[in-house]
RODODO-224297 format. One record per residue: residue in three letters; x, y negated, z of N, C-alpha, C in turn. Coordinates in steps of 0.2 Angstrom, whole numbers, plus 5000, padded with zeros to 4 digits. Layout:
! RODODO-224297
(atom ALA (X Y Z) (X Y Z) (X Y Z))
...
//
This chain:
! RODODO-224297
(atom MET (5133 4930 5112) (5127 4932 5110) (5127 4927 5105))
(atom ALA (5125 4930 5096) (5120 4924 5092) (5114 4924 5091))
(atom THR (5111 4920 5090) (5105 4920 5090) (5103 4915 5082))
(atom ILE (5099 4917 5077) (5096 4912 5072) (5090 4912 5075))
(atom ASP (5089 4904 5073) (5088 4899 5075) (5079 4897 5074))
(atom ARG (5078 4899 5075) (5068 4898 5071) (5067 4892 5071))
(atom SER (5061 4889 5063) (5060 4885 5062) (5052 4883 5064))
(atom GLY (5047 4890 5066) (5040 4889 5067) (5039 4896 5062))
(atom PHE (5034 4897 5069) (5028 4904 5065) (5023 4904 5066))
(atom ILE (5018 4904 5065) (5011 4907 5067) (5007 4912 5064))
(atom THR (5002 4918 5069) (4998 4920 5063) (4994 4919 5067))
(atom LYS (4987 4920 5062) (4978 4917 5064) (4976 4926 5066))
(atom ALA (4973 4926 5070) (4968 4932 5073) (4963 4930 5070))
(atom ALA (4960 4936 5066) (4954 4937 5063) (4950 4942 5063))
(atom ALA (4945 4944 5064) (4940 4950 5064) (4944 4954 5057))
(atom LEU (4942 4952 5053) (4943 4956 5047) (4949 4952 5043))
(atom VAL (4949 4948 5042) (4954 4945 5037) (4957 4937 5038))
(atom GLY (4964 4936 5035) (4968 4929 5035) (4973 4929 5030))
(atom LEU (4974 4924 5032) (4981 4924 5024) (4985 4919 5029))
(atom ILE (4991 4922 5028) (4995 4918 5033) (5002 4914 5028))
(atom LEU (5002 4909 5027) (5005 4907 5020) (5012 4903 5026))
(atom LEU (5019 4905 5024) (5026 4901 5029) (5028 4898 5024))
(atom PRO (5028 4892 5024) (5033 4888 5019) (5041 4889 5020))
(atom ALA (5045 4883 5021) (5050 4884 5024) (5052 4878 5029))
(atom MET (5047 4874 5028) (5049 4867 5032) (5042 4868 5038))
(atom LEU (5045 4866 5046) (5040 4865 5050) (5041 4860 5057))
(atom ASP (5037 4857 5056) (5040 4851 5061) (5040 4853 5070))
(atom ALA (5041 4852 5072) (5042 4853 5079) (5037 4857 5084))
(atom GLU (5032 4851 5081) (5025 4852 5087) (5023 4857 5085))
(atom LEU (5021 4859 5077) (5018 4865 5075) (5023 4872 5078))
(atom ALA (5028 4872 5079) (5032 4876 5082) (5030 4877 5087))
(atom ARG (5029 4871 5092) (5026 4875 5099) (5021 4877 5097))
(atom ALA (5016 4877 5095) (5010 4878 5093) (5009 4885 5093))
(atom ALA (5014 4888 5090) (5016 4894 5085) (5016 4900 5089))
(atom ASN (5023 4897 5096) (5022 4901 5100) (5020 4908 5104))
(atom THR (5012 4906 5103) (5010 4911 5105) (5003 4914 5104))
(atom ASN (5005 4916 5098) (5000 4919 5094) (5006 4923 5088))
(atom SER (5009 4928 5090) (5012 4933 5083) (5015 4936 5083))
(atom THR (5012 4942 5081) (5012 4952 5083) (5020 4955 5078))
(atom VAL (5022 4949 5072) (5028 4952 5070) (5032 4946 5070))
(atom ALA (5038 4948 5067) (5045 4944 5066) (5050 4942 5063))
(atom ALA (5049 4949 5060) (5055 4952 5055) (5053 4956 5051))
(atom LEU (5054 4958 5046) (5053 4963 5038) (5058 4968 5036))
(atom VAL (5060 4974 5038) (5067 4978 5036) (5067 4977 5028))
(atom MET (5071 4972 5026) (5073 4972 5019) (5077 4976 5015))
(atom ASP (5084 4982 5020) (5088 4986 5019) (5093 4988 5025))
(atom LEU (5094 4998 5022) (5092 4999 5030) (5101 5007 5026))
(atom THR (5106 5006 5030) (5108 5013 5027) (5109 5015 5034))
(atom GLY (5108 5022 5036) (5110 5026 5041) (5105 5024 5046))
(atom ALA (5106 5025 5054) (5102 5026 5055) (5100 5021 5063))
(atom THR (5092 5020 5064) (5094 5016 5071) (5088 5019 5075))
(atom LYS (5090 5016 5081) (5081 5018 5088) (5079 5010 5088))
(atom PRO (5074 5011 5090) (5069 5015 5085) (5071 5018 5078))
(atom PRO (5068 5024 5077) (5068 5022 5068) (5066 5017 5063))
(atom LEU (5068 5015 5062) (5067 5011 5055) (5067 5015 5047))
(atom VAL (5065 5012 5041) (5061 5011 5036) (5062 5004 5032))
(atom VAL (5063 5005 5026) (5064 4997 5021) (5055 4995 5022))
(atom HIS (5058 4990 5024) (5048 4985 5022) (5045 4986 5027))
(atom ARG (5047 4989 5033) (5042 4989 5039) (5045 4983 5041))
(atom GLU (5037 4980 5046) (5039 4974 5050) (5041 4978 5056))
(atom VAL (5045 4972 5060) (5046 4972 5066) (5044 4969 5071))
(atom ALA (5040 4969 5076) (5037 4965 5082) (5039 4961 5086))
(atom PRO (5040 4956 5089) (5047 4951 5092) (5045 4956 5100))
(atom GLY (5053 4955 5102) (5054 4960 5109) (5055 4967 5109))
(atom THR (5056 4968 5100) (5063 4976 5098) (5066 4974 5100))
(atom LYS (5070 4979 5103) (5077 4980 5102) (5079 4986 5098))
(atom ILE (5082 4984 5092) (5086 4988 5089) (5093 4991 5090))
(atom ALA (5093 4997 5091) (5102 5000 5090) (5103 5004 5086))
(atom ILE (5109 5000 5080) (5112 5001 5075) (5116 5007 5076))
(atom GLU (5116 5014 5075) (5122 5018 5074) (5127 5017 5071))
(atom PRO (5134 5019 5075) (5141 5016 5070) (5140 5020 5062))
(atom GLY (5141 5015 5060) (5142 5015 5051) (5136 5015 5047))
(atom ALA (5132 5011 5052) (5126 5009 5049) (5124 5003 5048))
(atom ARG (5119 5000 5043) (5120 4994 5042) (5111 4994 5041))
(atom LEU (5111 4988 5044) (5101 4984 5044) (5102 4977 5042))
(atom SER (5097 4976 5036) (5095 4969 5035) (5090 4968 5035))
(atom LEU (5087 4961 5040) (5084 4957 5042) (5081 4955 5038))
(atom LEU (5074 4953 5037) (5072 4945 5036) (5069 4942 5041))
(atom HIS (5068 4936 5043) (5064 4934 5050) (5062 4928 5047))
(atom TYR (5053 4932 5048) (5051 4927 5047) (5049 4918 5046))
(atom ALA (5052 4919 5054) (5050 4910 5055) (5056 4907 5052))
(atom THR (5062 4910 5051) (5068 4904 5052) (5069 4907 5042))
(atom CYS (5066 4912 5039) (5066 4912 5031) (5072 4913 5029))
(atom SER (5076 4920 5033) (5083 4919 5032) (5082 4928 5032))
(atom ILE (5088 4929 5028) (5090 4937 5029) (5098 4939 5034))
(atom VAL (5099 4942 5037) (5103 4945 5041) (5105 4950 5041))
(atom THR (5112 4953 5038) (5114 4959 5037) (5119 4961 5046))
(atom PHE (5117 4965 5048) (5121 4969 5055) (5125 4974 5054))
(atom SER (5131 4977 5057) (5135 4982 5055) (5136 4984 5063))
(atom GLY (5132 4991 5066) (5131 4994 5070) (5129 4987 5077))
(atom GLY (5131 4989 5083) (5128 4987 5089) (5120 4986 5089))
(atom THR (5118 4981 5095) (5112 4981 5095) (5108 4974 5091))
(atom VAL (5099 4972 5088) (5099 4966 5089) (5092 4967 5091))
(atom LYS (5090 4961 5095) (5085 4958 5097) (5080 4955 5093))
(atom VAL (5074 4959 5091) (5069 4954 5088) (5067 4947 5092))
(atom THR (5066 4943 5090) (5063 4938 5094) (5058 4932 5089))
(atom GLU (5053 4927 5092) (5049 4925 5087) (5054 4920 5085))
(atom GLU (5059 4918 5090) (5064 4910 5089) (5071 4913 5083))
(atom GLY (5071 4920 5084) (5079 4921 5080) (5079 4929 5080))
(atom LEU (5086 4931 5078) (5087 4939 5080) (5096 4938 5082))
(atom GLU (5095 4940 5088) (5101 4941 5092) (5105 4948 5092))
(atom ALA (5111 4946 5090) (5115 4949 5091) (5124 4947 5094))
(atom ALA (5128 4952 5094) (5135 4950 5095) (5135 4946 5089))
(atom GLU (5140 4941 5089) (5143 4939 5083) (5147 4945 5077))
(atom THR (5152 4948 5081) (5155 4953 5077) (5152 4958 5074))
(atom ASN (5143 4958 5076) (5140 4963 5071) (5135 4961 5065))
(atom ILE (5136 4955 5065) (5134 4950 5060) (5137 4951 5054))
(atom GLU (5137 4954 5049) (5141 4953 5041) (5139 4947 5038))
(atom SER (5132 4946 5037) (5130 4942 5033) (5124 4937 5035))
(atom ARG (5122 4929 5033) (5117 4927 5035) (5115 4923 5029))
(atom LYS (5111 4924 5026) (5108 4921 5018) (5099 4919 5019))
(atom PRO (5100 4913 5014) (5093 4912 5015) (5087 4917 5010))
(atom GLY (5080 4916 5013) (5077 4924 5010) (5070 4922 5010))
(atom PRO (5067 4923 5007) (5061 4921 5006) (5055 4920 5011))
(atom CYS (5053 4913 5012) (5045 4912 5016) (5041 4917 5013))
(atom PRO (5037 4923 5019) (5034 4927 5016) (5026 4924 5016))
(atom HIS (5024 4925 5011) (5016 4923 5013) (5010 4931 5015))
(atom THR (5008 4931 5020) (5004 4936 5019) (4996 4935 5020))
(atom HIS (4996 4942 5016) (4987 4941 5013) (4983 4949 5020))
(atom LYS (4981 4947 5024) (4978 4953 5029) (4971 4955 5028))
(atom ILE (4968 4961 5023) (4963 4964 5023) (4962 4968 5025))
(atom SER (4956 4969 5026) (4951 4974 5031) (4948 4978 5025))
(atom LEU (4952 4986 5026) (4948 4990 5020) (4941 4993 5024))
(atom ALA (4941 4992 5030) (4933 4996 5034) (4928 4992 5030))
(atom GLY (4919 4996 5031) (4916 4992 5027) (4914 4993 5021))
(atom PRO (4910 4989 5016) (4910 4991 5009) (4913 4989 5006))
(atom GLY (4917 4986 5006) (4923 4986 5003) (4930 4977 5004))
(atom PRO (4933 4979 5002) (4942 4975 5007) (4940 4966 5005))
(atom LEU (4943 4965 5011) (4941 4957 5013) (4944 4952 5012))
(atom GLY (4944 4948 5010) (4948 4942 5009) (4949 4936 5010))
(atom GLY (4952 4931 5013) (4951 4925 5015) (4955 4918 5017))
(atom GLY (4954 4913 5022) (4954 4908 5021) (4962 4908 5023))
(atom ILE (4967 4903 5025) (4973 4901 5023) (4977 4899 5029))
(atom VAL (4981 4900 5034) (4986 4897 5038) (4991 4896 5036))
(atom SER (4993 4887 5035) (4998 4888 5034) (5005 4886 5039))
(atom ARG (5007 4890 5044) (5010 4887 5050) (5007 4886 5056))
(atom GLY (5003 4885 5056) (4997 4879 5060) (4993 4877 5058))
(atom ILE (4997 4875 5052) (4990 4872 5049) (4984 4873 5043))
(atom SER (4978 4873 5048) (4973 4878 5045) (4969 4874 5038))
(atom HIS (4969 4879 5030) (4968 4876 5025) (4961 4881 5022))
(atom ASP (4955 4884 5027) (4952 4889 5025) (4947 4888 5017))
(atom GLN (4948 4883 5017) (4944 4884 5010) (4948 4887 5003))
(atom SER (4956 4888 5006) (4961 4888 5000) (4958 4895 4997))
(atom LYS (4959 4898 4993) (4956 4903 4989) (4964 4906 4985))
(atom TYR (4969 4905 4983) (4976 4909 4981) (4980 4908 4987))
(atom ALA (4985 4915 4984) (4991 4914 4988) (4998 4913 4984))
(atom GLU (5000 4909 4984) (5005 4905 4979) (5012 4911 4980))
(atom LEU (5015 4914 4972) (5020 4917 4973) (5023 4917 4967))
(atom THR (5030 4918 4968) (5035 4914 4961) (5032 4921 4955))
(atom PRO (5034 4918 4947) (5033 4924 4943) (5035 4930 4946))
(atom ASP (5044 4929 4948) (5044 4937 4947) (5045 4941 4957))
(atom GLY (5040 4939 4959) (5040 4938 4967) (5038 4945 4970))
(atom LEU (5042 4947 4977) (5041 4954 4978) (5035 4955 4982))
(atom VAL (5030 4960 4981) (5025 4964 4985) (5027 4967 4988))
(atom VAL (5027 4967 4996) (5024 4972 5000) (5021 4973 5004))
(atom ILE (5018 4979 5005) (5012 4983 5007) (5014 4986 5015))
(atom THR (5010 4982 5019) (5010 4987 5026) (5005 4989 5029))
(atom GLY (5008 4991 5035) (4997 4994 5039) (4998 5001 5038))
(atom ALA (4993 5004 5040) (4991 5011 5039) (4990 5013 5034))
(atom ARG (4987 5010 5029) (4986 5013 5024) (4990 5012 5017))
(atom SER (4996 5010 5019) (5001 5005 5015) (5003 5014 5008))
(atom ALA (5004 5019 5013) (5006 5023 5011) (5003 5026 5006))
(atom ASP (4995 5025 5006) (4993 5028 4999) (4992 5021 4994))
(atom ALA (4997 5017 4993) (4997 5011 4987) (4999 5013 4984))
(atom VAL (4997 5018 4977) (5001 5020 4971) (5004 5016 4965))
(atom THR (4998 5011 4962) (4999 5008 4958) (4997 5000 4959))
(atom ALA (4998 4996 4955) (4996 4988 4953) (4996 4988 4948))
(atom ASP (4989 4984 4946) (4987 4979 4940) (4988 4971 4940))
(atom VAL (4989 4968 4936) (4989 4962 4934) (4985 4958 4932))
(atom LEU (4979 4955 4931) (4973 4952 4929) (4973 4943 4927))
(atom ASP (4971 4941 4923) (4970 4935 4923) (4964 4935 4924))
(atom SER (4962 4926 4925) (4956 4923 4928) (4950 4926 4925))
(atom ASN (4950 4929 4916) (4945 4932 4914) (4944 4939 4917))
(atom ARG (4951 4943 4921) (4949 4948 4924) (4950 4954 4918))
(atom MET (4957 4949 4912) (4957 4954 4908) (4967 4956 4910))
(atom LEU (4967 4964 4907) (4975 4963 4911) (4978 4963 4906))
(atom VAL (4983 4962 4912) (4991 4957 4909) (4996 4962 4909))
(atom ASP (4997 4965 4915) (5000 4969 4916) (4996 4976 4921))
(atom ARG (4999 4981 4918) (4995 4987 4922) (4999 4993 4924))
(atom ASP (4999 4997 4929) (5002 5005 4932) (5008 5002 4935))
(atom ILE (5008 4995 4939) (5015 4995 4940) (5016 5000 4945))
(atom GLN (5021 5002 4944) (5021 5007 4952) (5024 5005 4957))
(atom ILE (5018 5005 4962) (5024 5005 4970) (5025 5010 4973))
(atom ARG (5034 5008 4973) (5039 5010 4976) (5042 5008 4984))
(atom GLN (5044 5012 4988) (5045 5010 4993) (5039 5005 4998))
(atom LYS (5033 5006 4998) (5027 4999 4998) (5029 4994 4997))
(atom SER (5032 4993 4989) (5032 4987 4985) (5036 4988 4978))
(atom PHE (5032 4984 4975) (5033 4982 4970) (5034 4974 4968))
(atom ARG (5038 4973 4961) (5039 4966 4959) (5036 4964 4955))
(atom LEU (5033 4955 4952) (5032 4955 4947) (5036 4957 4941))
(atom SER (5033 4954 4935) (5038 4955 4928) (5043 4951 4929))
(atom GLY (5038 4942 4930) (5043 4937 4928) (5043 4932 4923))
(atom VAL (5038 4934 4917) (5033 4933 4913) (5027 4930 4913))
(atom LEU (5024 4929 4917) (5017 4927 4918) (5018 4918 4919))
(atom PRO (5014 4916 4914) (5018 4909 4914) (5013 4907 4921))
(atom PRO (5015 4901 4925) (5016 4895 4931) (5009 4892 4930))
(atom ARG (5007 4889 4936) (5001 4889 4939) (4994 4888 4933))
(atom ARG (4994 4895 4936) (4989 4898 4931) (4985 4904 4938))
(atom PRO (4979 4904 4938) (4977 4911 4944) (4978 4915 4940))
(atom TYR (4979 4922 4944) (4979 4931 4943) (4977 4933 4947))
(atom PHE (4973 4939 4947) (4972 4943 4950) (4975 4950 4953))
(atom ILE (4980 4952 4958) (4984 4957 4959) (4979 4964 4962))
(atom SER (4976 4968 4959) (4971 4973 4960) (4978 4981 4960))
(atom ILE (4976 4981 4971) (4981 4986 4970) (4975 4995 4972))
(atom HIS (4980 5000 4968) (4974 5007 4970) (4977 5012 4973))
(atom PHE (4973 5013 4976) (4975 5018 4981) (4975 5026 4981))
(atom ARG (4978 5030 4982) (4976 5039 4982) (4971 5037 4986))
(atom GLY (4967 5043 4983) (4958 5046 4987) (4954 5040 4988))
(atom ARG (4956 5034 4984) (4949 5028 4983) (4949 5025 4978))
(atom SER (4941 5026 4975) (4941 5023 4969) (4940 5017 4970))
(atom GLU (4940 5010 4974) (4939 5006 4973) (4947 5001 4974))
(atom PRO (4947 4996 4970) (4954 4993 4973) (4955 4987 4975))
(atom VAL (4960 4987 4978) (4960 4979 4985) (4960 4973 4978))
(atom GLU (4957 4968 4976) (4959 4965 4973) (4963 4957 4976))
(atom VAL (4968 4954 4975) (4971 4948 4979) (4972 4943 4974))
(atom PRO (4969 4936 4977) (4970 4932 4970) (4975 4929 4972))
(atom VAL (4981 4927 4968) (4986 4924 4966) (4990 4918 4963))
(atom SER (4991 4915 4964) (4995 4907 4960) (5002 4906 4959))
(atom ILE (5003 4907 4953) (5010 4908 4950) (5012 4903 4952))
(atom LEU (5018 4900 4955) (5022 4893 4956) (5026 4894 4950))
(atom ALA (5026 4887 4948) (5032 4885 4943) (5040 4884 4949))
(atom SER (5040 4887 4951) (5046 4889 4953) (5053 4894 4953))
(atom ASP (5061 4891 4955) (5065 4898 4954) (5066 4898 4961))
(atom ALA (5062 4898 4965) (5062 4899 4973) (5060 4908 4974))
(atom LYS (5063 4911 4980) (5062 4918 4981) (5055 4918 4981))
(atom GLY (5051 4922 4981) (5044 4922 4984) (5042 4930 4987))
(atom LEU (5040 4929 4992) (5036 4939 4995) (5031 4938 4997))
(atom LEU (5024 4941 4993) (5021 4942 4995) (5018 4947 5001))
(atom ILE (5017 4949 5008) (5016 4953 5012) (5007 4957 5012))
(atom LEU (5006 4961 5009) (5000 4964 5009) (4998 4966 5014))
(atom GLN (4994 4967 5019) (4993 4969 5027) (4986 4972 5028))
(atom LEU (4988 4979 5025) (4980 4983 5025) (4977 4987 5034))
(atom GLU (4973 4985 5036) (4970 4985 5041) (4964 4993 5041))
//
């Protein structure tokens, strides 16, 4: 049995909102503190064929889930704690907080992946809300912006994710920089041309809802892979 080891992961429960940033490194003490409070551990990045339970691209997977991959099917998972993408062919995969467990013969490849930033938003009440930051157990509640690379991928999860249809990018003065970005497979990617070290707002538009959801982001001066997950409640 092969296991892709973890470097640490934590989610911070909040009644309405929370922002989780997962950087690439974490010391052992924070890793131990993170063990008790996570609800998702991986994200489906690619899938051909069928699995049991049935999965789709950009669906999050909870720790403890056992996935049977049908013969001839291929599944790629991004493990949040290790920031790695592992591709499997056939067999069974167990998702844990520590890693992804599978027979070595069913592992096609392992490669570094993006460390996801998760912005948790409540759509209940008078308007969508967004708030503080947790960085793998280190609280930065006064932080305002989620960090994202110029060509970062944005994935939308949660019960309302299927209703997200387009996105706009606005500058700090609320002027449109990019508009009507189509959301497909519950995701979209930034154009890659936004100047770094500047604040922007990503505005998500929903089917059947007049009010968009705005997420403040800061563009990194980096060529690293970026992934922002918007989790809607």
